[in-house]
N, C-alpha and C positions, 0 to 999 in steps of 0.2 A: 664220527668216532673222535673222541678227544685225543689229544697228543699222547696221553698215558697209554691208550690202547695201541697206538703205533709202537710205543716202546716195547710192549709185550710181544707184538707180532714180528718186530724187526730186532733180532739180537744184535746188540752193539750199536744201535742207532743213537745219535746224539739228540739232546733236547732241541737244538737249533734245527736239525733235520725234521723232527716231528712237527715243530711249529710251522716250518715252511710248507709241509705237506698236509697240514690240518684241513680235512675235507669240509669242516663247517664254514670255512672262509669262502667256499664256492670256487668255481674255476677261475683261473687267471684270465683277465679280459684280453681280447686280441688287440694288437697295436693299431694306432690310428694310421691306416695305410690303405690306399686305394690305387686305382689306375693313375699312372703318371701322365700329366697333361703338358702339352707344349703351349706356345703363345696363343695360337688360334683357338685351340680347344679350351684353354683357360678363359678366354674372352667369352666363348659361348656358355661356359659353365657359370661365369659371373653373372651374365644376364638371366639365365634360368634360375639361379639361386636368388637373385634379387626379386624375381617374380613370385617366389614361394615364401619369402621371408615376411610374414606379417608380424608386426611388433606393436607394443604398447609401452607406456611408462611403467617403471618398476613399482610394484606394490610391496608394502612393508612385509607382508607375510611370505613373499616368494623367497625360496632358499637361494642363497648366494653360493658362489663356487669357492669361497674361502675355506669352509670346513673341509671340502674335498681336497683343496690344496694342502692343508695340514696333514690330512690322511695320506696323501701322496708322498709327502716328505717322510712320514713315519714308515711307510712301506718301503721306500727307497733306502732308508737307513737300515731296516731289517735285512733287505737283500744285500746291502753293502757289507753288513757284518757277516752274513753267511758266506758270501763269496770271498771275503777277506780271510775267513777261517779256512776255507778250502785251499786258497792260495798258500797260506802259511803251512799247511800240512803236506804240500808238495803235489797236489792234484793239478792236472792240466786244466786251463781255463780257456774258454772261447774268446775270440777277439772282442765280442760284445761285453763280456764280463771284465776284460782288461780295460776297455774304455770306461766302464762304470767305476772301476776301482781307481783309475788314474785321474779321473776328472770329477770325483764326487764333491770336492770342495767347491767347484764351479756350480754344481747342481744345488748344493745347500745354500750358496749365496743368492740364488734366485728368489728364495722366499723373502729376503729383505728387499730385493729389487722390486718384487711384485707388490709388496705392501706399500712401499714408498711411491711406486709409479701409479698405483690404482687404489687409493684408499676407499674405505667403505662408502663414504659420502659421495665420492665421485662415481663409484660403481652403481649406487642406487639412482643416480641421475640419468643413467644410460637406458635407452629403449630396450625392452626385453622381448624375446620371441614368444609367440602364442602357441605355436604348433609343435608337436613332438617331432623328433626325439630330444630336442634341446629346449623344450618349453620352460620358461622361467629364467633362462640364462640370457645374458646380454646378447643383442643381435650381433655385435662385433665378435662375440665368442663363436658364433656360428660361422662367420666369415673366416676367422682364424683357423677354426677346425677344418674347413674345406681346403684352405690353402695348405695346411700341414699334411692333410691326407693325400692330396694330389701332387705333392712334391716329395713325399716320403721324408718330410721334416727338413729338407734342404732349403735354406733361405736364398732366394734370388730376387733382388729388388726389381729387375725388369719384369719377371713373371708377376710379382706382386702388384706392380704398377698397372700392368695389363689387366689383371684380375679386378682391381679396384675401379679402374676406369669403366670396365664393362658393367660392374655391379652398380655404380653410380648412375649409369645411363637409365637404369630401370628404377632404382630406389636409392635416393641420396643418403649417404651416411652423414651424420652430423659431425661437426668439427671435433666435439668431445669424443666421439667414437673413433675418429681418425687418430687422435692422439692417444687413445686407449689401446690402439692396435698393437704397438710393440710390446706392451706389458701383457696383453691378452695372448699374443703369440708365445710369450714365455710360459704363461699358464698352460697352454695347450701342449707345448713341448715337454713341460714337466709331467703333465698327465701321460703323454706318450712314453716318456722315459720310465715312469712308474710301471706302466703295463709291460714294457720291454724288460725292465729289471726283474719284475715278478716272473715273467716267462723264463728268463735266463736262470733265475734262482730256483724256480720250481723244476725246471728241466734238469738242472744239475742235481737237485735233491732226488728227483725220480731215478736218475741214473745211479746215484749213490745207493738208493734203496734197492734197486735191482741187483747191484753188486753184492750188497749184504745178503740178499736172498740166495744168490748163487753161492756165496761163501759158506752158507749154512743150509744148503739145499736139502741135505738128508734129514734135517730137523723139521722141515716144513711139509705139510700135507697139501694136497690140491685144494682142499676147502679153505685152508689158511691163505693160499695164494689167491683164491677167489675173493676172500675178504679184503686182502691187500689191493687187489685190482679194483674192487668197488671203491675203496678209499681214493685210489689214484684217479678213478673216473670222476669222482666228486670234485677233485682238484683240477681236472682237465689235463692230466699228464699221463693218461693210461698208455697212449701210443709210445711216448718216450720210454716209459717203464718196460713195456713189452719188447721194444726194439733192443734195448740194452740187455734184457734177459736172453733174447734170441742170440745176440752176439756172444754172450758168455756161455750159453748152453751148447753152442756149436763146438766149443773147445772140449766138451765132455763127451767122450766116445764110450763111456761105460754103459753097458746095457741097462743098468738099474735106473738110468735117467730117461729112459724111453717114455715113461709116463709123464714126465715134466715137459718133454718136447711135444708130446701129444696134447697136453694141456695148452701149451703155447700155440700150437696150430689151430686148436679150437677157438682160442681167445683172439687170434689175429691170423686169419687165413692168408692175407696178402702182405706178408712181412716185408718182402723186398721192396714193394711199391711204397709202403709207408716209410721205410727207411730212407728211400730216395727223397720223399716229400719232406721228411724232417731235416734232412741235410740242406735242402733248398730253403726251408723256413729259417734254419739257423744262419745261413748266409745272408738272407734278407734282414734278419734281426741285427746281424753285425753291421750292415750298412745303415739301418735305421738309427741305431744307437750313435754311430759316428756322425751321421747327419745331424741328429738332434743336438749333440754336444757342440759340434761346430757352429750350428745356427744360434745357440745361446750366446756364443761369443760374437757372431756376425751381427746379431740384432743390436747389440750395444754399440757397434762401430758404424752402423748404417747411417746414412744421411736422411734422418726422418723429416727434418724441415723440408728438404728437397722432395721427398716422397709425398708429403702432405700437399706441397705446392702444386705438384703435378697431378694429383688425383682428387683433391677436395674441390667440389664445385664452389664452395664459399671462397676458398683461397684464390681460385682462378678468377673469380669475379672481382674480388678486392684488388688483385694485382693489376687490374686494368687502370687503377688509379696510380698516377705517377708518384704521388706523395707516399702512398702506402707502400708501393714497391721499393721506394728508396729508404724506408724506415728500418731501424734495427729490429732484431727479433723480439726483444723485450717490449718495444713500443707496439709492434704488431700484435703481440699476445694480449696486451692491455685492450686494444681495439677489439680483437676477436672475442675476448671474454665478455666485453660489454654487449657485443652483438648477440652472443648466446643468451645473456640475461634478458635482453629486450625481446628476443624470440620467444623465450618461455613466458614472459610477462604478457606479451601481446597475442600469444597462441598462433604465431605465424612461424613459417620455417625460416631458417637463418638466411637463406639466399634472398628471400623477399625483404627482410630487414636490411640486408646489405645493399640491395638495389635502391631502396628508399634513401639510405645514407649516401650512396654515391651520387644520386640525383642532386642532393644538397651540396655535396663537395664540388661537383662539376659546374654548379651555378656560380662558383667563385673562382674563376681562372686566375692563374698567377701563383707561382710557388711562394712568393713572399707574403701572401695573405693567409691569415690563420684559418679562413674558411675552407681552404683546400685540404686541411688536415682533418682526419676523422675525429681526433680528440676534441676539436672545437665543437662538434655536434654531439659527441657522446658525453663529454665531461665539462664543456665550457658554456659559452654564452648561447650557442645554438641548440643546446639540449632541449629547451622548451619547444622549439619549432619542430625538431625531429620527433619528439614524443607525440606532438599533436598530429603529425603526418602518419604516425603508426596507430592512431586511434587511442593514444594514452595521454590525454591532456593532463598536464601537471596541475594539481589542485592549488587554489590560492593558499590553503592552509600549509601545504608542503613548501610553497615558495616563501611564505612568511616565516616558517620555522627555519628554513635554510638561511634566509637573510638574517634572522635573529642570531643564529649560531655563528655566522661570519662576523657580525658586529659585536658579539659578546666575547670573542676570543681574547682581544686585548684587555678589556676590563677584567675578565676573569683571571687572566695571567697576572696582571698588575695587582689585582685584589688579593690573590693568593700570596704574592710576595709581601705585600704590606701586612696582611693578617698574620702570616707566618713570622715576619720579623717582629711585629709588636707583641705577638704571643710569646715568642722566645725571650724577648727582653723583659716582659712582665713576669714571666716565670722565674727568670734569674733574679730579678729585684725582690720578688716576694719570698723566694727561697733563701737568698743570701743577703737580703736587705740590711739586716742588723749589722752584719760584718762590714758592710760597705759604708754606712753612714754613722756608725758609732752609737753612743748612748744619748747624745743630746738632741735638741730639737733642730735637726738639720735636714728638713725635707728638700731644701734646694740642692743638697749634696746628692740626694737620691735622683733628682732630675738630671743633674750633671752626669752621674754614673750611667743612667739610662741612655742619655744622649751619646755618651762615649761608646756604649755597647751597640748602638744602632748599626754602625758600619760593619764591624766584624760579624754581628748576628745576621745582617742582610746577606753577607757573602755566603754564610753557611746555608741560609734558607734558599738562596738562588741556586746553589750547587745541588741541594736535595731536590728541589722542585724540577730543575732541569733534568736531573737524572731520572726522576719518575716519568717525566714526559718522554724522554728518550727511550725508556723501557716499554712504554705503553702505546706510543704513536708509531705507525709504520713510516719509515723514512720516505721522503718525497723522491720520486724518480722522474726526472724530466724526460719528455719524449725527445727522440733524436733520430738522425739519419745514420745509416750504416756506413756509407762511403766505402764499399768493399774494394774499389779500384783506386783508393787514395783520395786526397783532397782535390776536388775539381777546380777548373779555372775560375768559375764564377764565385768560388768561396776561398780564393787565395788568402793567405795569412802571412803576416810579418811577425816574427819573434824578436823582441828587442830586450836588451839588457842595459838599463840605465846605469852609468858608472862614471867615475872620475879617472882621468889620465894623470897618475901620480909618479909612476916609475916604470922602468922597463919590465921588472918582474911581474907587476900587477897587470900590465898590458898583455904579457904572455899568458897569464892565467885567464884573463877575460877571453882571449882568442881561443884558448883551449876549451873553455866552457861553451863557447859558441859552436865549436866543432862537435862537442859531445851532444849538444842539442840536435844537430843535424844527423849525426850517426844514429842516434836513438829514434829519430823521426825523419827518415829520408824521404820526405814528400816532394813530389815534382813541383808543386805550386806553393812552395813555402820559401820565404826569404828570412835571413837571419842577420840581425843588425846589432852593432854596438852603438848605443846612444850616449854620447860622451860630452863632458865638460872638462876644462882644466880645473885644478884646485884653486881655492880662493887665493887672491893675491892683492897686494897693495897697489898694483898698477894693472893697466888693461892687458899688457902683453909682457910676460916674464921671460927670462932668458931660456929656461928649459922647454918652453912650450913647443917650439918648432920641432925639436928633436923627439919629443914624446909623440907628437902628431905623426911625424914621419915613421916612427916605430909602429904605431897602430896601423897606418896605411900599409906598411910592409907586411904586417901579419895578415891583414885582410887579403892582400894580393896573393900571398902564399896559399891561403885557404882556397881562394877561387881557382888557383892554378892546379891544386890537388883535387878539388871536387867541383869542377865546372858545372854550371847549370846548362840544361838543354836550351837551344836557341829560342824555342817557342814557349819555354816554361814560364818565364817572368817578364814577357814583353821585351826581351833583350837585356834585361837587367841581370846583374850577377847574383849568385846565390848568397854571398856574404857582402855586407856593406858596412860603411862607417859613417855615422851621422854626427857631426861635431859642430858646435857653435862657439861664438866668441863670448867673452865675459861682458857683463854690463855692471854699472855701478849701483850698489844697493845702499839706499839712504839709511835703512834700519841697521844694516850690518857695518856700514861705513868702510866697505871694501869692494873690490871687483870680484863678482861671483857669476856663476851661471844663473840667468834670470829665473827666479822662483824655484831654483834648484830642480829636484826630480819632477815636481809637478809641472814646472815650466817646460821642461824638455818633452814630457809626454803630451802636453797640450799643443806644442808646436808640431810634434810628429802626427798627432791626430788631425790637425789642420792640414798638414802636408798631404796626408792620405786622402782626406775628404775633398780637398780642393785641387789636388794634383800639382801643388806648387811647393817645392822644398827649398825655397829661397831663404828661409830662416836659418838653414844650416850652411856650412861652408861647402863650396863647390869643389869637390875632390875628384871630379871626373867620373869615370865609370864606378869607382869604389863608393860613390855616394848616390847612385841612381836607384831610386825606389821603383819597384814594379808598379805599373799603373793599375787602377781599379782594384785596390786591395781592401776588402770590406772588414777584415778582422785584424786586430793587433793583440798579440800576447806579450804581456810585460812580465819579466822575471827578474828577481834580484841576482846579483853576481854569484851568490852561493847556492842558488836554487837549482835542483836537478829536475830535468823533465824526462821521466821514464819512457821507455819505448811505447809508441802507440798513443800516448796521451794527447799529443797535438791533434791527431785525427779525431779522437774522441771529443775533445773540446769543440772543434769545428762542427762535428756532427750534431752536437747539442745546439750550438748557436745557429746552424743552418736550418733547423726544423721550423716550419712556418708557425707553429704554436708558440715558439720562443722569440719570434721576431719582435723587437721593441716597437710599441705604438706610443707616439709622443704627443703630449698636450702642448701645442705651440704657444698658447697664452701663458701657461704656468712654467713652461720649459722643464718638464719632468716626464719621465717614462711612466705611463699609467698601466700598461699591460706589456707582457713579454719581459725581456731582460736586455739591458744594455751592457751588463757585465756578468761574466761567469767566473765564480771563485771556486777552484778545486780545493779539495782537502789537502792540507799540508801535514805531512807525516815526517817523523824523525828517523834518520837512518841508524843502523846499528853502529855504535861507536867503535873506533879502532881501540885495541887493547891499551895502547900507549896514551890514548886520550881519555880513558875512563876516569870519571870522578864520582864521588858519592852524591854531589849536588845534581849532576846530570841524571844519575840513576833515580833520584828521588823525584825530580821535577820534570823530566823530559817526557814521561808517559810511556806508552807502548812504542817500542822502536821497531823499525823494519817494515816491510810490506808483506801483508798476508795475501797471497795470490788467490785465495779462495773466498775472500771477504767481498761483500756487496756494499751497497750504500749504508753508511752509518747515519745516525740521527744528528741533525743540526736543528736545534730547537726553533730558531726564528724561521728557518725555511719550512719546517714541518707545520708550524702553527700559523705563520703569517704569509707563507709563500714568498718570503724574501730573506736573503742571507746578509752576511756582513763581509764587506770587501776588505781584504788585508794587504792589498797591493800586488798580489801575484795572481794573474788570471787573464781571461780573454775579454777584450773590449770591442764592442760594436762601434766601428768608426763613425758611422752616420749618426748614431744615437749620442755618442759622447760629444761630437762636434756640435750637434744641435742643442744639447743641454748645457754644456760647460764652456763653450767658446766665449772668452771675454767676460765670464760671469763672476768669477771670484776676485775679490779685491787683492791688490798686490801687497806683498809683505805682511799679510795677516793670517795666512793659512799654511801651517807647517804640516799637520797631520791631515792630508787631503783624502785619504782612502775612504774613511767612513762617510764623509760628505759626498764624495763622488758616487759611492755605492747607494746612498739614499736617493740622490737625484736621478741617477741613471738606472735605478732598480737592479740590484745585484741578486743573483741566484747562487746559492751554495750547492755545488755539484759534488756531493760527498763520495760518489762512487768513482770519481776520477781524482787521482792523487798526484801531487808533486812532492819532492823531498827537499827538506831543509834542516840543517843542524839546529839543535837547541843549544843554549848557552851551557858551557861546561863549568863555569865558575860563577859565584854569586855576584861579584862585582860587574861582570859583563851583563848579567840579567838585570841588575839594578840600574845600570846605565841605560839599557834598552827600555825598561819600564819608566824611567824618568823622562826619556825622550817621548815615549808614547803618551804619558800623562800630560806633559807640557803641551803636546800637540792637541790632545783631546780637549783640554781646557780652553784652547783658542777657538774651538768650535761652539762654545757656549753662546756667544752673541748670535750665531746663525740659528741655533735652536730656539732662541727667544724672539727672533725676528718674525 
């Protein structure tokens, strides 16, 4: 019967009521609810379910659950509107209806969560069930359905772990299915909420219909009631309708209503029993709705990486590798995705591929060797060997194409720059040539004009091409270790600020900056140093020198008194130290300076860390004691800020076996891995009193976006090498082997680019440090002049 028929049969019925009770929609489905299982019973059920779940790969014509999901949301919205209308008119609502009304925003938000967490492409890659009642749906959907049914929608990670462990004993779920489980649980819970909401809404509507019948009982015949009962039966709410009528008719003691009570006894002989059962069902629905809503929140808060680690056979196997276990989540995910791809390609299961991979990794013991990392075999030099072991030998054509692509990157990039620049200049000359050269025969003026335009045109072309590359190439993400317990002893690090001792105020600022670095990165095995010189002077020892050095020593002693290091943290060395050296006479400058300025200090410090001899610096007692066996040095400028956690992040990247520098001793360069890690330098938000238009125009985006990931760095993305700008992490062994005594004295001012090229620098753009940009044009011009002067000094090294 269409809704208009109900309008005729029920005087005063609203259109919303008739829509809810439309019999053509069929009966409301029962909730996903079954016997509640404990731990042991869940384990037995998991094994039995695994035995019955036969699955195959998704076929294109198989119906997905996304259309059903959208239908669920529509039905939930309809129930929400009706229940909201009832609440607004003063009707009493059940606890289940109140849960739905109060938490409907959460339910609606699940649609976005589900589509983002399980896109169609991912869904179609999951194995699907062959047998009814869930044939054609993902196997993991059947697992989620069973869990929801036997917990009444209550999320319990201990029960889920027990259930998945038992299931995997019989039939292993793939890693993709394991990661699809939280989203699939949301899908099943939304399905259950739809059923519960429909039951609550139709039950409320049936009671309202019964009330309308009793309010106009004299106008209804028993045949009309039979018709209405048939409609309620089609919608599955006949018992609720009859129980409500029975309650209302008990209040009527008028003899004229005897025939209606007789009709009710014939329609439902056991009214009291049914009333008791409906009350119990309503209480169960109240609990199911509250469980489902609470679980939707709990699923988002659950430790899914931990659940997957405990239950996935692939994860348990891979975690037997010390390197894999130490890696960060993003690095692990990259490895696992590659294993999944190889499993599909080789038609093996993921565990078999992982065993083959681990056999290769364990054949190369030692954490410092790249062969102990999965990335070496999955993405690096060992990929060919692994493919061959899996029965997937890489073809010569594929190797040739890959080699050609690697060798063509630089020519293609430079060619694009040259063609773009020449094309732009040619277009400008042809379009505006007359205005440039006048009316006479002055072709040579055209050539001069074209030559003058080359530099500004090249700047524009470089900016455009680099932007296009940044928008189209995925940013490089270096593998790294997680270091959840902090920087370990074997990866101890020294943070150094090269600076000059000029006056008491600047010394106080340097000590304060050193303290801020420690407070932001309170690592047990980290040492913080001021690496200082006196200012240039006409004599070897000036009058204020001793007072300035004493001031610096006092500041360091005060820091160590306030924040002492644990006795076993740095080999007995203090947390804060001062490394100072005497002046030496410079022939080129004709004055007494710190030898080779900043580069000289850093080279001496690298030698001291590598050789364990700090004799090049003044012996200041405990304040100058360097922690032994320190493999990493982080150098920062005096105005650079090191945000919380960045020190550990940098060491995590440097400590990964795949990033360890491999040195060619004959050429004294790093050929693989990285000797330097350069984080991205961002500009802080300016203080209102410091704001200038120059800074606003040229500083770029200011502040730190906590939600951003790696940004593109063209050289790193294309050539797997970045540019060193003087702030970053140095591998002490690599820097000492490559640069010790190599650069000529008095000829290298801008040393960062040269060091980055020889020691192979990596741009780690997802790790940031903070440094102010110039606020005024004269400061920017002075900085640019200094950089340009230093870069020109590198020209002989490029031509050598």
